Residue frames as qw, qx, qy, qz and C-alpha x, y, z in Angstrom:
[[0.534, -0.334, -0.577, 0.520, 45.17, 195.81, 1.15],
 [0.153, -0.925, -0.275, -0.212, 43.63, 198.71, 3.04],
 [0.502, 0.286, -0.275, 0.768, 45.97, 201.51, 4.12],
 [0.432, -0.834, -0.340, 0.045, 45.77, 203.29, 7.51],
 [0.304, 0.597, -0.271, 0.691, 47.63, 206.51, 8.45],
 [0.669, -0.587, -0.406, 0.209, 48.52, 206.41, 12.16],
 [0.214, 0.650, -0.189, 0.704, 49.56, 209.73, 13.80],
 [0.692, -0.689, -0.214, 0.013, 50.67, 209.89, 17.46],
 [0.087, 0.842, -0.424, 0.323, 53.38, 211.78, 19.37],
 [0.667, -0.485, 0.529, -0.199, 53.78, 208.90, 21.86],
 [0.346, 0.499, -0.756, -0.243, 56.30, 206.53, 20.33],
 [0.180, -0.082, 0.955, -0.223, 55.34, 203.57, 22.51],
 [0.556, 0.431, 0.501, -0.504, 51.68, 203.94, 21.65],
 [0.502, 0.634, -0.340, -0.481, 52.59, 204.40, 17.99],
 [0.169, 0.379, -0.903, -0.113, 54.63, 201.18, 17.92],
 [0.330, 0.098, 0.869, -0.355, 51.98, 199.18, 19.80],
 [0.595, 0.536, 0.291, -0.523, 49.14, 200.23, 17.51],
 [0.397, 0.600, -0.565, -0.404, 51.28, 199.67, 14.44],
 [0.014, -0.227, 0.974, -0.010, 51.91, 196.06, 15.47],
 [0.431, 0.293, 0.740, -0.425, 48.25, 195.34, 16.24],
 [0.565, 0.630, 0.059, -0.530, 46.91, 196.82, 13.00],
 [0.300, 0.549, -0.713, -0.317, 49.59, 195.18, 10.87],
 [0.171, -0.083, 0.974, -0.127, 48.81, 191.83, 12.42],
 [0.522, 0.442, 0.546, -0.483, 45.15, 192.30, 11.56],
 [0.590, 0.355, 0.616, 0.382, 46.09, 192.65, 7.91],
 [0.202, 0.962, 0.174, -0.062, 46.29, 196.42, 7.33],
 [0.629, 0.335, -0.036, 0.700, 49.09, 198.40, 5.73],
 [0.375, -0.854, -0.261, 0.249, 50.09, 200.99, 8.36],
 [0.445, 0.541, -0.059, 0.711, 51.84, 204.34, 7.73],
 [0.511, -0.656, -0.392, 0.393, 53.03, 206.33, 10.77],
 [0.234, 0.657, -0.049, 0.715, 53.74, 209.97, 11.62],
 [0.499, -0.294, -0.570, 0.582, 54.81, 211.59, 14.91],
 [0.020, -0.402, -0.248, 0.881, 53.35, 215.10, 14.57],
 [0.461, 0.665, 0.440, -0.389, 50.52, 216.96, 12.82],
 [0.281, 0.748, -0.352, -0.487, 52.62, 218.38, 9.98],
 [0.059, -0.309, 0.918, 0.241, 54.18, 214.99, 9.13],
 [0.403, 0.333, 0.826, -0.212, 50.71, 213.49, 9.26],
 [0.452, 0.740, 0.140, -0.478, 49.40, 216.06, 6.76],
 [0.187, 0.631, -0.636, -0.403, 52.31, 215.39, 4.41],
 [0.194, -0.090, 0.975, 0.061, 51.86, 211.63, 4.62],
 [0.489, 0.501, 0.606, -0.377, 48.16, 211.97, 3.98],
 [0.446, 0.756, -0.129, -0.462, 48.74, 213.89, 0.73],
 [0.126, 0.553, -0.781, -0.261, 51.44, 211.52, -0.38],
 [0.109, -0.082, 0.989, -0.047, 50.00, 208.13, 0.55],
 [0.560, -0.096, -0.307, -0.763, 46.23, 208.69, 0.17],
 [0.043, -0.050, 0.949, -0.309, 45.27, 206.36, 3.02],
 [0.362, -0.397, -0.731, -0.421, 41.88, 204.70, 3.34],
 [0.548, -0.757, -0.348, -0.080, 41.53, 205.72, 7.02],
 [0.245, 0.561, -0.407, 0.678, 43.29, 208.12, 9.43],
 [0.704, -0.588, -0.389, 0.088, 43.70, 207.28, 13.14],
 [0.344, 0.530, -0.256, 0.732, 45.21, 210.20, 15.09],
 [0.399, -0.415, -0.544, 0.610, 45.85, 211.58, 18.57],
 [0.013, 0.920, 0.377, 0.104, 43.92, 214.75, 19.38],
 [0.265, -0.927, 0.177, 0.198, 46.88, 216.56, 20.97],
 [0.843, 0.255, 0.158, 0.447, 49.68, 216.73, 18.38],
 [0.337, -0.603, 0.130, 0.711, 52.71, 219.04, 18.05],
 [0.178, -0.104, 0.510, 0.835, 53.11, 221.49, 15.10],
 [0.419, -0.171, -0.415, -0.789, 49.57, 220.98, 13.89],
 [0.458, -0.101, 0.636, -0.612, 46.85, 220.23, 16.45],
 [0.195, 0.119, 0.966, 0.117, 44.86, 217.05, 15.98],
 [0.334, 0.661, 0.564, -0.365, 41.48, 218.83, 15.67],
 [0.229, 0.749, -0.230, -0.578, 42.92, 221.17, 13.02],
 [0.038, -0.307, 0.868, 0.388, 44.48, 218.27, 11.08],
 [0.301, 0.358, 0.878, -0.102, 41.15, 216.46, 11.19],
 [0.333, 0.762, 0.278, -0.482, 39.40, 219.54, 9.75],
 [0.106, 0.612, -0.549, -0.559, 41.98, 219.85, 6.92],
 [0.129, -0.073, 0.957, 0.250, 41.51, 216.24, 5.88],
 [0.260, 0.514, 0.800, -0.167, 37.73, 216.21, 6.03],
 [0.232, 0.772, 0.104, -0.582, 37.53, 219.58, 4.24],
 [0.142, -0.307, 0.717, 0.609, 39.33, 218.24, 1.19],
 [0.612, 0.293, -0.139, -0.721, 37.03, 218.15, -1.81],
 [0.737, 0.241, -0.578, -0.257, 38.01, 214.68, -2.95],
 [0.044, -0.347, 0.839, -0.418, 38.67, 213.25, 0.51],
 [0.787, -0.204, -0.388, -0.435, 36.90, 210.02, 1.29],
 [0.529, 0.096, -0.737, 0.409, 39.12, 208.86, 4.17],
 [0.571, -0.738, -0.282, -0.223, 37.30, 208.74, 7.53],
 [0.215, 0.534, -0.530, 0.622, 39.17, 210.18, 10.57],
 [0.735, -0.516, -0.439, 0.032, 39.19, 208.49, 13.99],
 [0.021, 0.714, -0.381, 0.587, 40.33, 210.64, 16.92],
 [0.783, -0.361, -0.466, 0.198, 41.74, 209.14, 20.12],
 [0.043, 0.707, -0.273, 0.651, 42.74, 211.10, 23.22],
 [0.598, -0.291, -0.638, 0.387, 43.82, 210.76, 26.79],
 [0.164, -0.085, -0.256, 0.949, 43.30, 214.46, 27.59],
 [0.389, -0.015, -0.121, -0.913, 40.03, 215.62, 26.03],
 [0.119, -0.156, -0.979, 0.056, 37.68, 213.24, 27.81],
 [0.294, 0.337, 0.447, -0.775, 34.69, 215.47, 28.31],
 [0.476, 0.513, 0.714, 0.023, 31.49, 214.89, 26.35],
 [0.223, 0.888, 0.046, -0.400, 31.76, 218.39, 24.96],
 [0.102, -0.596, 0.652, 0.457, 35.05, 217.60, 23.18],
 [0.395, 0.125, 0.891, 0.184, 33.57, 214.49, 21.68],
 [0.382, 0.743, 0.523, -0.168, 30.57, 216.33, 20.33],
 [0.110, 0.872, -0.197, -0.434, 32.75, 219.16, 18.95],
 [0.245, -0.399, 0.782, 0.412, 35.13, 216.72, 17.24],
 [0.391, 0.312, 0.853, 0.147, 32.31, 214.84, 15.57],
 [0.289, 0.823, 0.478, -0.105, 30.16, 217.83, 14.51],
 [0.042, 0.937, -0.122, -0.323, 32.64, 220.65, 13.97],
 [0.128, -0.655, 0.661, 0.343, 35.84, 218.97, 12.76],
 [0.738, 0.363, -0.363, -0.438, 34.26, 216.11, 10.86],
 [0.091, -0.356, 0.921, -0.126, 35.63, 213.11, 12.84],
 [0.660, -0.075, -0.604, -0.439, 33.91, 209.78, 12.22],
 [0.793, -0.403, -0.449, 0.079, 34.76, 208.20, 15.63],
 [0.077, -0.750, 0.388, -0.531, 36.07, 209.44, 18.98],
 [0.860, -0.205, -0.450, 0.127, 37.89, 207.08, 21.42],
 [0.336, -0.848, 0.305, -0.274, 39.20, 207.82, 24.89],
 [0.558, 0.353, -0.697, 0.279, 42.45, 206.27, 26.17],
 [0.262, -0.311, 0.873, 0.268, 43.15, 203.71, 27.37],
 [0.528, 0.218, -0.468, -0.674, 41.75, 202.23, 24.20],
 [0.752, 0.033, 0.601, -0.270, 39.43, 199.27, 24.08],
 [0.064, -0.366, 0.747, 0.551, 41.03, 197.38, 21.21],
 [0.263, 0.334, 0.900, 0.100, 38.03, 195.19, 20.44],
 [0.231, 0.809, 0.408, -0.354, 35.84, 198.27, 20.05],
 [0.020, 0.722, -0.359, -0.591, 38.46, 200.08, 17.95],
 [0.161, -0.172, 0.869, 0.434, 39.03, 197.13, 15.60],
 [0.289, 0.525, 0.799, -0.055, 35.29, 196.59, 15.18],
 [0.200, 0.847, 0.159, -0.467, 34.83, 200.25, 14.18],
 [0.030, -0.570, 0.599, 0.561, 37.72, 200.07, 11.68],
 [0.220, 0.080, 0.935, 0.266, 36.32, 196.88, 10.17],
 [0.298, 0.679, 0.611, -0.278, 32.85, 198.45, 9.92],
 [0.206, 0.836, -0.105, -0.498, 34.31, 201.25, 7.78],
 [0.112, 0.603, -0.688, -0.389, 36.97, 199.44, 5.74],
 [0.904, 0.134, -0.270, -0.303, 35.45, 195.99, 5.68],
 [0.906, -0.349, 0.216, 0.100, 37.10, 192.79, 6.70],
 [0.012, -0.798, 0.535, 0.279, 40.84, 193.09, 6.15],
 [0.845, 0.382, -0.365, -0.077, 42.61, 190.84, 3.71],
 [0.848, -0.460, 0.212, 0.155, 44.76, 188.21, 5.28],
 [0.128, 0.824, -0.521, -0.184, 48.41, 188.96, 4.55],
 [0.799, 0.316, -0.505, -0.083, 50.33, 186.13, 2.87],
 [0.267, 0.367, -0.772, 0.445, 52.53, 185.61, 5.90],
 [0.381, -0.109, 0.611, -0.685, 49.46, 185.15, 8.10],
 [0.747, 0.088, -0.370, -0.545, 47.54, 182.72, 5.85],
 [0.712, -0.317, 0.582, -0.230, 46.83, 179.52, 7.69],
 [0.273, 0.401, -0.819, -0.306, 48.50, 176.57, 6.06],
 [0.899, -0.063, -0.023, -0.433, 46.32, 173.57, 5.48],
 [0.207, -0.491, 0.844, -0.064, 48.03, 170.63, 7.01],
 [0.769, 0.117, -0.516, -0.358, 47.59, 167.28, 5.36],
 [0.844, -0.443, 0.238, -0.188, 47.28, 164.30, 7.65],
 [0.007, 0.636, -0.768, -0.077, 50.57, 162.56, 8.05],
 [0.805, 0.111, -0.546, -0.204, 50.90, 159.02, 6.91],
 [0.781, -0.553, 0.230, -0.179, 50.99, 156.67, 9.82],
 [0.461, 0.580, -0.657, 0.142, 54.49, 155.43, 10.27],
 [0.918, -0.381, -0.074, -0.084, 54.96, 152.22, 12.15],
 [0.234, -0.788, 0.570, 0.011, 58.20, 151.88, 14.05],
 [0.775, 0.351, -0.524, -0.045, 60.52, 149.31, 12.59],
 [0.882, -0.464, -0.025, 0.076, 61.84, 146.63, 14.94],
 [0.131, -0.853, 0.501, 0.065, 65.33, 147.23, 16.16],
 [0.746, 0.375, -0.550, 0.001, 67.96, 144.87, 14.72],
 [0.846, -0.516, 0.127, -0.041, 69.02, 142.18, 17.14],
 [0.108, 0.766, -0.633, 0.004, 72.74, 142.07, 17.63],
 [0.848, 0.104, -0.519, -0.023, 74.24, 138.57, 17.21],
 [0.752, -0.647, 0.119, -0.040, 75.22, 136.89, 20.44],
 [0.249, 0.751, -0.600, 0.115, 78.90, 136.90, 21.01],
 [0.955, -0.122, -0.270, 0.031, 80.34, 133.47, 21.60],
 [0.396, -0.821, 0.407, -0.055, 82.79, 133.32, 24.45],
 [0.538, 0.517, -0.665, 0.042, 86.12, 131.66, 23.85],
 [0.899, -0.322, -0.297, -0.005, 86.69, 128.40, 25.79],
 [0.125, -0.791, 0.506, -0.320, 88.97, 128.57, 28.79],
 [0.597, 0.163, -0.763, 0.188, 91.21, 125.91, 30.25],
 [0.703, -0.632, -0.285, -0.157, 90.22, 124.55, 33.64],
 [0.788, -0.213, -0.232, 0.530, 93.81, 124.52, 34.88],
 [0.416, -0.182, -0.046, 0.890, 95.19, 127.96, 34.17],
 [0.178, 0.764, 0.394, -0.478, 92.23, 129.92, 32.88],
 [0.124, -0.327, 0.498, 0.794, 93.84, 130.56, 29.51],
 [0.654, 0.552, 0.285, -0.432, 91.55, 131.17, 26.59],
 [0.489, -0.074, 0.711, 0.500, 92.25, 129.35, 23.34],
 [0.874, 0.155, -0.013, 0.459, 93.55, 129.96, 20.77],
 [0.090, 0.944, -0.109, 0.297, 94.67, 133.44, 21.75],
 [0.541, -0.740, 0.398, -0.035, 96.81, 132.27, 24.67],
 [0.889, 0.015, 0.362, 0.280, 98.35, 129.44, 22.66],
 [0.547, 0.733, 0.079, 0.398, 99.40, 131.96, 20.08],
 [0.180, -0.917, 0.262, -0.239, 100.93, 134.10, 22.80],
 [0.776, -0.470, 0.414, 0.078, 102.77, 131.13, 24.28],
 [0.850, 0.332, 0.245, 0.326, 104.10, 130.17, 20.87],
 [0.324, 0.843, -0.106, 0.416, 105.72, 133.59, 20.70],
 [0.419, -0.810, 0.336, -0.236, 107.08, 133.47, 24.25],
 [0.950, -0.203, 0.212, 0.105, 108.60, 129.96, 24.18],
 [0.748, 0.482, -0.056, 0.453, 111.33, 130.82, 21.61],
 [0.021, -0.842, 0.270, -0.467, 112.42, 133.68, 23.85],
 [0.738, -0.567, 0.318, -0.183, 112.84, 131.22, 26.74],
 [0.959, 0.077, 0.171, 0.210, 115.03, 129.01, 24.57],
 [0.335, 0.884, -0.277, 0.174, 117.68, 131.60, 23.89],
 [0.848, 0.015, -0.355, 0.394, 121.11, 130.10, 24.62],
 [0.462, -0.872, 0.006, 0.162, 122.99, 131.42, 27.62],
 [0.112, 0.866, -0.482, -0.071, 126.60, 132.59, 27.62],
 [0.851, 0.280, -0.438, 0.069, 129.10, 129.96, 26.45],
 [0.678, -0.679, 0.278, -0.039, 130.97, 128.21, 29.26],
 [0.374, 0.674, -0.637, 0.013, 134.67, 127.50, 28.79],
 [0.960, -0.145, -0.240, -0.007, 135.74, 123.95, 29.40],
 [0.457, -0.764, 0.454, 0.032, 138.47, 123.26, 31.94],
 [0.275, 0.552, -0.768, -0.170, 141.55, 121.33, 30.79],
 [0.299, -0.105, 0.921, -0.227, 140.42, 118.29, 32.80],
 [0.649, 0.436, 0.435, -0.447, 136.98, 118.31, 31.11],
 [0.538, 0.670, -0.363, -0.360, 138.61, 118.56, 27.71],
 [0.071, 0.435, -0.897, -0.017, 140.93, 115.65, 28.48],
 [0.466, 0.102, 0.807, -0.347, 138.07, 113.51, 29.78],
 [0.672, 0.563, 0.147, -0.458, 136.05, 114.19, 26.65],
 [0.406, 0.631, -0.615, -0.242, 139.03, 113.26, 24.49],
 [0.149, -0.261, 0.942, -0.147, 139.54, 110.06, 26.47],
 [0.620, 0.286, 0.580, -0.443, 135.88, 109.14, 26.10],
 [0.640, 0.626, -0.207, -0.395, 136.19, 109.49, 22.36],
 [0.214, 0.520, -0.825, -0.061, 139.24, 107.20, 22.37],
 [0.380, -0.058, 0.864, -0.325, 137.43, 104.61, 24.48],
 [0.704, 0.450, 0.293, -0.464, 134.48, 104.60, 22.10],
 [0.541, 0.637, -0.477, -0.273, 136.81, 104.08, 19.18],
 [0.027, 0.405, -0.907, 0.108, 138.54, 101.23, 20.99],
 [0.465, 0.084, 0.784, -0.403, 135.45, 99.44, 22.27],
 [0.697, 0.552, 0.270, -0.369, 133.27, 99.88, 19.17],
 [0.219, -0.392, 0.748, 0.488, 135.27, 97.84, 16.69],
 [0.506, 0.199, -0.548, -0.636, 134.19, 96.37, 13.45],
 [0.650, -0.088, 0.608, -0.448, 131.54, 93.87, 14.44],
 [0.792, 0.395, -0.299, -0.358, 131.65, 92.07, 11.10],
 [0.818, -0.346, 0.459, 0.017, 132.75, 88.43, 11.88],
 [0.081, 0.558, -0.740, -0.368, 135.72, 86.84, 10.09],
 [0.900, 0.178, 0.131, -0.376, 134.04, 84.28, 7.94],
 [0.008, -0.453, 0.872, 0.186, 135.90, 80.97, 7.31],
 [0.604, 0.030, -0.661, -0.444, 134.70, 77.73, 5.91],
 [0.601, -0.194, -0.768, 0.109, 134.94, 75.66, 9.03],
 [0.138, 0.095, -0.529, 0.832, 134.98, 78.22, 11.80],
 [0.366, -0.629, -0.653, -0.209, 131.99, 78.19, 14.13],
 [0.204, -0.726, 0.162, -0.636, 131.09, 80.83, 16.65],
 [0.635, -0.141, -0.669, 0.361, 132.51, 79.96, 20.01],
 [0.383, -0.505, -0.525, 0.569, 131.37, 81.22, 23.30],
 [0.138, -0.161, -0.022, 0.977, 130.76, 84.82, 23.97],
 [0.363, 0.438, 0.263, -0.780, 128.14, 86.88, 22.27],
 [0.666, 0.394, 0.633, 0.015, 127.76, 84.77, 19.15],
 [0.421, 0.888, -0.009, -0.186, 129.22, 87.35, 16.78],
 [0.822, 0.422, -0.178, 0.337, 132.67, 85.70, 16.41],
 [0.165, 0.631, -0.431, 0.624, 134.33, 87.74, 19.16],
 [0.517, -0.273, -0.713, 0.386, 135.06, 86.79, 22.66],
 [0.304, -0.892, -0.318, -0.099, 133.47, 88.80, 25.40],
 [0.395, 0.445, -0.291, 0.749, 135.58, 91.77, 26.45],
 [0.453, -0.601, -0.532, 0.388, 135.65, 92.63, 30.14],
 [0.149, 0.794, 0.144, 0.571, 134.84, 96.33, 29.92],
 [0.536, -0.841, -0.023, -0.062, 135.22, 96.99, 33.66],
 [0.792, -0.333, 0.184, 0.477, 138.78, 95.68, 33.69],
 [0.541, 0.440, 0.263, 0.667, 139.61, 97.66, 30.60],
 [0.079, -0.886, -0.143, -0.433, 138.27, 100.93, 32.04],
 [0.668, -0.729, 0.046, 0.143, 140.10, 100.42, 35.33],
 [0.749, -0.115, 0.248, 0.604, 143.36, 99.89, 33.52],
 [0.368, 0.600, 0.299, 0.644, 142.70, 102.82, 31.20],
 [0.214, -0.881, -0.106, -0.408, 141.79, 105.27, 33.97],
 [0.801, -0.432, -0.205, 0.360, 144.51, 104.19, 36.36],
 [0.569, 0.060, 0.004, 0.820, 146.85, 106.92, 35.19],
 [0.028, -0.740, -0.267, -0.617, 144.47, 109.90, 35.59],
 [0.284, -0.207, -0.517, 0.781, 145.08, 112.40, 38.37],
 [0.071, -0.697, -0.583, -0.412, 141.57, 113.82, 38.65],
 [0.401, -0.779, -0.342, 0.340, 142.34, 115.99, 41.68],
 [0.377, -0.536, 0.170, 0.736, 144.98, 118.18, 40.04],
 [0.510, 0.769, 0.085, -0.374, 143.29, 119.04, 36.70],
 [0.110, 0.606, -0.715, -0.332, 146.09, 117.08, 35.02],
 [0.938, 0.163, 0.151, -0.266, 145.43, 114.06, 32.95],
 [0.174, -0.522, 0.799, 0.241, 148.03, 111.37, 32.38],
 [0.857, 0.306, -0.108, -0.400, 147.05, 109.26, 29.43],
 [0.616, -0.380, 0.679, 0.121, 148.66, 105.82, 29.80],
 [0.386, 0.455, -0.650, -0.471, 150.06, 104.14, 26.87],
 [0.718, 0.002, 0.638, -0.280, 148.00, 101.03, 26.38],
 [0.085, -0.169, 0.845, 0.501, 148.39, 98.47, 23.74],
 [0.612, 0.070, -0.243, -0.749, 145.42, 97.89, 21.48],
 [0.781, -0.088, 0.517, -0.340, 143.28, 94.88, 22.17],
 [0.128, -0.234, 0.892, 0.365, 144.31, 91.69, 20.43],
 [0.623, 0.072, -0.347, -0.698, 141.77, 90.52, 17.96],
 [0.760, -0.168, 0.507, -0.370, 139.81, 87.51, 19.13]]
């Protein structure tokens, strides 16, 4: 890679030229005054020197003469200036101080780069600036999107709008709650007596229905089971005659058991 020594007191110009030359593929070394430029030249041995004519410490024309006067020096010197714009200065720089090119500012970059390339040859492309050969991409066909399965709606009842079986399951959990027994109700003495009397009546009326079997006896009248018909209405009237239902007191009459038929 070709090496260029760039000397300029103007920092903005120095940075701008450094970026342009580096992008073109040159290795750029910079200095901000004539003395630093002379030291860098001896240390780095550049292939070309590009300098401002008006430099502090060591004037640009003097620095150009030092470099070109070196016995083994083969580096061409390009002078650029924004002050010495007369034709006389150009002629003196080229003939007296040994400059190879003389450019007035503002610089024409195309002209400057063409002159540098004419002396140093076409710059090598830096690795970071090598164009990358792009291979054609394989054609990728879009895959069809998966179709989501249709969701089947649950049937609803026409009457209440419930959906099955979710609502049936909910009702099965709610119904037991509705069946919880309420608080126990205490029976009154009259209710207890009536219940006891009903039990006694059932025991009296529902007797052993098995008929008494005899050799000659035939069923007579009634219900055909060997017993005569019992008048239940008369029996209940006689049995309930002693109850005082208005005073929560029950008088149980003493009644004789029914005679067997």
